[in-house]
C-alpha positions in Angstrom: 5.0 24.5 41.6 5.1 21.1 39.9 2.4 22.3 37.5 4.4 25.3 36.4 7.5 23.2 36.0 5.5 20.8 33.9 4.3 23.6 31.7 7.9 24.8 31.3 9.1 21.3 30.5 6.5 20.9 27.7 7.4 24.3 26.3 11.0 23.1 26.2 10.0 19.8 24.5 8.0 21.8 21.9 10.7 24.4 21.2 13.7 22.0 20.9 11.8 19.1 19.4 12.8 16.7 22.2 11.6 13.1 22.2 8.2 12.8 23.8 7.8 11.4 27.3 5.8 8.2 27.5 5.0 7.1 30.9 2.0 4.8 31.3 3.3 2.0 33.5 3.1 -1.4 31.9 1.8 -4.4 33.9 3.2 -6.9 31.4 6.9 -6.1 31.9 7.4 -8.8 34.5 9.6 -11.8 34.9 12.8 -12.6 33.0 12.2 -10.0 30.3 12.1 -7.1 32.9 15.7 -6.2 32.3 14.8 -5.2 28.7 12.1 -2.8 29.8 13.7 -0.6 32.5 13.3 2.5 30.3 9.6 1.9 30.2 9.1 1.7 33.9 11.4 4.7 34.7 9.9 7.0 32.1 7.2 8.2 34.5 6.3 11.8 35.1 4.2 12.5 38.2 2.7 16.0 38.2 -0.2 17.9 39.7 -2.2 20.1 37.4 -5.8 21.3 37.0 -7.0 17.7 37.0 -7.6 15.8 40.1 -4.7 14.1 41.9 -1.4 12.9 40.6 -1.4 11.9 37.0 0.8 10.0 34.6 1.3 12.0 31.4 2.0 10.4 28.1 3.2 12.9 25.5 3.0 10.7 22.5 3.0 13.2 19.6 -0.5 12.9 18.4 -2.1 11.7 21.7 -1.4 13.1 25.1 -3.0 10.5 27.3 -4.0 11.9 30.7 -4.9 8.8 32.6 -7.8 9.1 34.9 -9.2 5.9 36.3 -8.2 3.9 33.2 -9.6 6.4 30.7 -7.7 9.0 28.7 -8.1 12.4 27.0 -6.7 12.9 23.5 -5.2 16.1 22.0 -7.3 17.7 19.3 -5.3 16.0 16.6 -7.3 12.8 15.9 -9.4 11.2 13.2 -11.5 13.0 10.6 -13.4 12.0 7.5 -11.9 13.5 4.3 -14.7 12.0 2.2 -17.6 9.8 3.1 -16.8 6.1 3.0 -13.0 6.6 3.1 -10.8 5.3 5.9 -10.5 8.0 8.5 -7.4 10.2 8.2 -5.5 12.7 10.3 -7.6 15.7 11.5 -5.5 18.3 9.7 -6.5 20.5 6.7 -2.9 21.1 5.5 0.7 20.0 6.3 1.4 23.0 8.6 -1.6 21.9 10.8 0.1 18.6 11.6 1.9 18.1 15.0 5.6 19.0 14.5 6.7 15.4 15.3 5.1 14.0 12.1 5.7 16.9 9.7 8.3 16.6 7.0 11.7 17.7 8.2 13.2 20.4 6.1 15.2 17.9 4.0 12.2 15.8 3.2 10.1 18.9 2.5 12.6 19.9 -0.2 12.6 16.3 -1.5 8.8 16.4 -2.0 9.0 19.7 -3.9 11.9 18.4 -6.1 10.2 15.0 -6.7 6.9 16.7 -7.7 8.7 19.1 -10.0 10.9 16.4 -11.5 7.9 14.2 -12.2 6.2 17.1 -14.0 9.4 17.7 -16.0 9.9 14.0 -16.9 6.4 13.7 -18.1 6.4 17.1 -20.0 3.1 17.8 -18.3 3.2 21.5 -19.2 4.5 20.9 -22.7 1.9 18.4 -23.8 -1.0 18.9 -21.4 -3.0 19.7 -24.6 -2.3 16.1 -25.6 -4.4 14.9 -22.7 -7.3 17.2 -23.8 -7.5 16.2 -27.4 -7.2 13.0 -29.5 -3.8 11.7 -30.3 -3.0 11.3 -34.0 -0.4 8.6 -34.0 0.7 5.6 -31.8 4.2 7.2 -31.9 2.7 9.9 -29.6 3.1 7.3 -26.8 6.8 7.4 -27.3 6.9 11.0 -26.2 6.0 9.9 -22.7 9.3 8.0 -22.5 11.5 10.7 -23.9 13.1 11.5 -20.5 12.4 8.4 -18.6 15.4 6.3 -19.4 16.0 2.9 -17.8 16.1 -0.8 -18.9 12.4 -1.4 -18.1 11.0 1.7 -19.6 13.0 1.3 -22.8 11.9 -2.3 -23.2 8.3 -1.4 -22.5 8.5 1.4 -25.1 9.9 -1.0 -27.7 7.5 -3.9 -27.0 4.3 -2.4 -25.5 2.1 -3.4 -28.5 3.0 -7.1 -28.1 0.6 -9.5 -26.4 3.5 -11.1 -24.4 4.4 -7.7 -22.9 0.7 -7.0 -22.2 0.3 -10.3 -20.3 3.7 -9.9 -18.5 2.6 -6.5 -17.1 -0.3 -8.2 -15.2 2.2 -10.4 -13.5 5.1 -8.1 -12.9 4.1 -4.6 -13.8 3.1 -1.8 -11.5 -0.3 -3.4 -10.7 0.3 -7.2 -10.3 -2.6 -7.7 -7.9 -5.6 -8.0 -10.2 -4.9 -11.1 -12.3 -6.6 -14.3 -11.0 -7.0 -17.8 -12.1 -10.4 -18.2 -13.9 -12.3 -21.2 -12.4 -15.5 -20.5 -14.3 -16.2 -18.4 -17.4 -18.5 -15.5 -16.3 -21.9 -15.2 -17.9 -21.3 -11.5 -18.6 -18.4 -12.5 -20.9 -20.0 -14.8 -23.5 -16.8 -16.0 -25.1 -16.7 -19.3 -26.9 -14.1 -21.8 -28.0 -14.7 -20.9 -31.6 -13.9 -17.3 -31.0 -10.6 -18.0 -29.3 -9.6 -21.2 -31.0 -6.7 -19.7 -32.9 -5.1 -18.7 -29.5 -5.4 -22.1 -27.8 -2.4 -24.3 -28.2 -3.4 -27.6 -26.6 -6.2 -28.7 -28.9 -8.6 -28.4 -25.9 -11.9 -26.5 -25.7 -12.0 -23.2 -23.8 -13.9 -24.9 -20.9 -11.3 -27.7 -20.8 -8.5 -25.1 -20.6 -10.4 -23.5 -17.7 -10.5 -26.9 -15.9 -6.8 -27.4 -16.4 -6.1 -24.0 -14.9 -4.7 -22.3 -18.0 -7.2 -19.4 -18.2 -6.8 -16.2 -16.2 -9.0 -13.2 -15.9 -8.8 -9.5 -15.0 -12.1 -7.9 -14.3 -12.4 -4.1 -13.9 -15.9 -4.2 -12.6 -15.0 -1.5 -10.0 -15.0 1.1 -12.8 -18.5 0.3 -13.9 -20.7 3.3 -13.1 -17.8 5.6 -12.2 -18.3 9.2 -13.5 -15.7 10.3 -16.1 -13.9 13.6 -15.6 -16.1 16.6 -16.5 -14.0 19.4 -15.0 -13.3 20.8 -18.5 -16.7 21.2 -20.3 -14.8 21.5 -23.6 -13.2 18.1 -23.3 -15.0 14.8 -23.4 -13.4 12.0 -21.3 -14.4 8.4 -21.1 -14.0 5.3 -18.9 -14.3 1.7 -19.7 -14.9 -1.2 -17.3 -13.3 -4.1 -19.3 -13.1 -7.8 -18.7 -9.9 -9.3 -20.0 -9.4 -13.1 -20.5 -5.8 -14.4 -20.6 -4.3 -17.7 -21.5 -1.2 -19.5 -20.3 0.5 -20.9 -23.5 2.7 -23.9 -23.8 5.7 -21.8 -22.9 4.0 -20.8 -19.7 3.7 -17.2 -20.8 0.4 -15.3 -20.2 -1.2 -13.7 -23.2 -4.6 -12.0 -23.8 -7.2 -13.9 -25.8 -10.4 -11.9 -25.4 -11.4 -8.4 -24.3 -14.9 -6.9 -23.6 -14.8 -3.2 -22.8 -17.8 -3.0 -20.6 -19.7 -5.2 -18.2 -23.0 -5.9 -20.0 -22.7 -8.0 -23.2 -24.5 -7.0 -26.3 -24.2 -5.8 -29.9 -22.8 -2.5 -28.8 -20.3 -4.2 -26.5 -18.4 -6.7 -28.7 -15.7 -9.1 -27.6 -12.4 -8.1 -29.2 -10.0 -10.9 -30.2 -6.3 -11.3 -31.3 -7.7 -12.4 -34.7 -9.4 -9.0 -35.2 -7.8 -6.2 -37.3 -4.5 -5.2 -35.8 -5.5 -1.8 -34.6 -8.9 -2.9 -33.3 -7.1 -5.4 -31.0 -4.5 -2.9 -30.1 -7.0 -0.2 -29.2 -8.9 -2.8 -27.0 -5.7 -3.5 -25.1 -5.1 0.3 -24.7 -8.5 0.6 -23.1 -7.6 -2.2 -20.7 -4.3 -0.5 -19.9 -6.1 2.7 -19.3 -8.5 1.0 -16.8 -5.5 -0.7 -15.1 -3.9 2.7 -14.6 -6.9 4.1 -12.9 -7.3 1.1 -10.5 -3.6 1.1 -9.9 -3.3 4.7 -9.0 -6.4 5.1 -6.9 -6.9 1.7 -5.3 -3.7 -0.4 -5.4 -1.5 2.6 -4.6 -3.5 5.3 -2.9 -6.0 3.2 -0.9 -4.2 0.0 -0.2 -0.8 1.4 0.7 -1.0 5.1 1.5 -4.4 5.4 3.2 -4.1 2.0 5.0 -0.6 2.9 6.3 -1.9 6.2 7.5 -4.5 4.4 9.5 -1.8 2.3 11.2 0.3 5.4 11.8 -2.4 7.5 13.4 -3.6 4.6 15.6 0.0 4.0 16.7 0.7 7.6 17.7 -2.7 7.8 19.5 -2.4 4.6 21.5 1.2 3.5 21.9 3.7 5.4 24.1 7.0 6.1 22.4 8.9 3.6 24.7 6.5 0.8 24.0 8.3 -1.9 22.0 5.7 -2.0 19.3 5.9 1.7 18.9 9.7 1.4 18.5 9.2 -1.4 16.0 6.7 0.4 13.8 7.6 4.1 13.9 10.2 3.8 11.2 7.5 2.2 8.9 5.1 5.1 9.3 7.7 7.8 9.0 6.3 10.8 6.9 3.3 8.7 5.8 0.8 11.0 7.4 2.7 14.0 6.1 2.8 12.8 2.5 -0.9 11.9 2.6 -1.8 15.3 3.9 0.2 16.8 1.0 -1.6 14.6 -1.4 -5.0 15.8 -0.1 -3.7 19.4 -0.5 -2.2 19.1 -4.0 -3.0 15.8 -5.8 -6.4 14.3 -5.1 -8.1 17.5 -4.0 -10.5 19.5 -6.1 -8.6 21.1 -9.0 -5.5 19.0 -8.1 -3.4 17.0 -10.5 -5.9 14.2 -10.6 -8.5 16.6 -11.9 -6.1 17.9 -14.6 -4.6 14.7 -15.9 -6.9 11.7 -15.0 -10.2 10.6 -16.6 -11.3 9.7 -13.0 -10.6 13.2 -11.8 -13.4 15.5 -10.8 -14.8 13.0 -8.3 -14.5 9.6 -10.0 -11.5 8.7 -8.0 -13.5 9.4 -4.8 -16.3 7.1 -6.0 -13.7 4.4 -6.7 -12.3 4.4 -3.2 -15.8 4.3 -1.8 -16.6 1.2 -3.8 -13.2 -0.4 -3.2 -13.6 -0.1 0.6 -16.2 -3.0 0.4 -13.4 -5.3 -0.8 -10.6 -4.0 1.4 -10.2 -6.7 4.0 -7.5 -7.8 6.5 -6.9 -11.1 4.6 -6.3 -9.1 1.4 -3.4 -7.4 3.1 -1.9 -10.7 4.2 0.3 -11.4 1.2 0.3 -15.2 1.1 -3.5 -15.3 1.6 -4.1 -12.7 -1.1 -2.0 -14.6 -3.6 -3.7 -17.9 -2.8 -7.2 -16.3 -2.9 -6.5 -15.3 -6.5 -5.3 -18.8 -7.4 -1.9 -17.5 -8.2 0.1 -19.5 -5.6 1.5 -22.3 -7.7 5.1 -21.7 -8.8 5.0 -24.7 -11.0 1.9 -23.6 -12.9 2.8 -19.9 -13.0 6.6 -19.8 -13.1 7.2 -16.2 -14.1 5.2 -14.4 -11.4 8.2 -12.7 -9.8 6.0 -10.3 -7.7 4.7 -13.4 -5.9 8.1 -15.1 -5.5 9.9 -12.1 -4.2 7.0 -10.9 -2.1 6.8 -14.2 -0.3 10.5 -14.2 0.5 10.2 -10.7 2.0 7.0 -11.5 3.8 8.6 -14.4 5.6 11.7 -12.4 6.4 9.6 -9.7 8.0 7.4 -12.3 9.8 10.5 -14.0 11.3 11.9 -10.6 12.5 8.6 -9.6 14.1 8.4 -13.0 15.8 11.9 -12.5 17.2 10.9 -9.1 18.6 7.5 -10.3 20.0 9.1 -13.3 21.7 11.5 -11.0 23.5 8.8 -8.8 25.1 5.8 -11.2 25.3 6.4 -14.4 27.3 3.0 -15.8 26.5 -0.3 -15.3 24.7 -1.8 -14.0 28.0 0.8 -11.1 28.0 -0.5 -10.1 24.6 -4.1 -10.1 25.9 -3.2 -8.0 28.9 -1.3 -5.3 27.0 -4.1 -2.7 27.0 -2.2 -0.2 24.9 -1.6 -2.8 22.2 -5.3 -3.7 22.3 -6.3 -0.1 22.1 -4.0 0.3 19.0 -5.6 -2.6 17.3 -9.1 -1.4 18.2 -8.4 2.1 16.9 -7.5 0.6 13.5 -10.7 -1.4 13.4 -13.1 1.2 14.7 -11.8 4.3 12.9 -9.6 3.1 10.0 -12.0 0.3 8.9 -15.1 2.2 10.2 -16.0 -0.7 12.5 -17.1 -3.0 9.6 -17.1 -6.7 10.5 -16.9 -7.7 6.9 -13.4 -6.1 6.7 -12.0 -9.0 8.7 -9.8 -6.7 10.7 -9.3 -7.9 14.3 -10.8 -5.9 17.1 -8.2 -7.4 19.5 -5.3 -9.8 19.5 -5.3 -13.0 21.5 -2.0 -14.6 20.9 1.6 -13.9 20.0 1.0 -15.6 16.6 -1.8 -13.1 15.8 0.4 -10.2 16.9 3.3 -11.4 14.7 1.0 -11.6 11.6 -0.6 -8.2 12.4 2.8 -6.5 12.7 3.9 -8.2 9.5 0.9 -6.8 7.7 1.7 -3.3 8.9 5.4 -3.4 7.9 4.9 -5.3 4.6 2.1 -2.9 3.5 4.2 0.2 4.2 7.4 -1.1 2.8 7.3 -4.0 0.3 3.8 -3.7 -1.1 4.3 0.1 -1.6 7.6 -0.6 -3.2 6.1 -3.0 -5.6 3.6 -0.4 -6.9 5.8 2.7 -6.5 9.5 3.4 -5.5 11.4 4.3 -2.4 14.2 6.0 -0.5 15.1 4.6 3.0 15.5 0.8 2.7 13.9 -2.0 4.5 15.8 -3.3 7.6 17.6 0.0 8.2 16.7 1.6 11.5 18.8 4.8 11.6 17.3 6.1 14.8 18.2 3.8 17.7 14.7 3.2 19.1 15.8 -0.2 20.6 18.8 -0.4 23.0 18.2 -3.9 24.1 20.8 -6.4 23.0 18.3 -9.2 22.0 16.5 -6.8 19.7 19.7 -5.6 18.1 20.6 -9.2 17.5 17.2 -9.8 15.9 17.7 -6.8 13.7 21.1 -8.1 12.6 19.5 -11.5 11.7 16.7 -9.6 9.8 19.3 -7.7 7.7 21.2 -10.9 7.0 18.0 -12.6 5.8 17.2 -9.6 3.6 20.8 -9.6 2.2 20.3 -13.2 1.2 17.0 -12.3 -0.6 18.9 -9.6 -2.5 21.4 -12.1 -3.7 18.7 -14.6 -4.8 16.9 -11.9 -6.8 20.1 -10.5 -8.3 21.1 -14.0 -9.5 17.7 -14.6 -11.1 17.8 -11.2 -12.8 21.3 -11.7 -14.1 20.5 -12.9 -17.6 16.9 -11.5 -18.0 16.2 -8.9 -20.6 13.4 -7.6 -18.4 14.6 -7.9 -14.8 12.2 -7.7 -11.8 13.7 -5.9 -8.8 10.8 -3.9 -7.2 10.8 -6.3 -4.3 14.5 -6.6 -3.8 15.0 -5.5 -0.2 17.8 -3.0 -1.2 15.1 -1.2 -3.2 12.3 -1.4 -0.6 11.7 1.8 1.4 10.8 1.4 5.1 7.7 3.5 4.8 5.1 5.1 2.5 6.9 8.5 2.2 6.4 9.5 -1.4 
């Protein structure tokens, strides 16, 4: 009788899209915090079915945990390998194969179609696709890209893109501000000398002395070395470079390029281009660097380090955390539609014959090779924003005063970390409670084993042993899905807004209010700084940061 009732109940849940039941009892809801957790303990469903004995069922969207002596059985929707060496992704060939709970709703589905169509319209893809497949005759052809993209930033870039100051600025505050690093030693593969760049140095120092004083920066596109260029159209030759770009902080503290080598191995056929060269030689060298930056930005900074990483967190969350678990409630808004948008991308954008193959020099498999190579450098510390900034030697606000991506990102990181600490301290009385939360530990282990393929070198934790570690981990998840993605893309539903009331506990609501207040203060700081700037930086203003990777 109970088995048939249970079957009817799940049919009702599926038909009317009711919230899933989550019913694994928690041993860590004890003591003074118990009043916040009644929903967890009461959300139990005892039923008898074809399995042995009375079981606790957890209907958590992707993972239906049937608890049997501490173990569990998962629904078919789990991990799969889209391409060798990639982080594992959702086991679904197309969007309609996804569990209904994580598919786009009808409104979001329409948004995806409209955004995709609008992007094609804005870029005149159909009108000048032939321009991608033949040489451009004039630098004015670049202006056609901006014809229908009208805003302060695009207009200023269009008017100043050929200038060295704009070129350097984009490495700090453009769409890919994560590659530039302080140069502590000139690489042997870039045999540049003081005599070559003397006209660019303003302090009457040698190049080596400028390096010692911290005035030299470098962007190395070594990742692109050996990547196959697009050969999907045998009538069109496409090419890739793997440049090394040396930059200089001038006396006005602005970053400008001073040397460019287009490939990794020096030699007569791979000269170093300089600002003192003929105007168009130097400009073409910078264009090659920008082209390389585009490929790394789209495939690594954007696709791998925000979309695919956030999908890993999302799948692990749905598989291991019941919907009434406080960490599930905290994170669910930050993985909303991420699995759906990535599935759509695998269907339409990065698949064989997708948009990447049609419009990118790394299409036809090069983008896959790039992700496979980049996985070697994808580490947990690289997702911890303050550590990543420091590792590149870019943390000094005094030495590098115009790095707004760093300044705003640190403000948002600290606001998120403060909020996660507030929530963690409500539910976890001590470090021991973190250690004993088996569902949390299973979530973290899932990310490590499947998402990061169990690689020790990734630095991803296999488990969490303290509240401090948990706070940092949650901050990484939320920051990656919201702020980091916003910095390299754009968004819709903004950070700090939780439209669905997952939390009903008063202390958490108070923590949310403090979080929104902190974010509002950051908005004000950024707005004040941008007030008189010809080129404002607002990508990390919290009122422009989406909650999740959803586009």
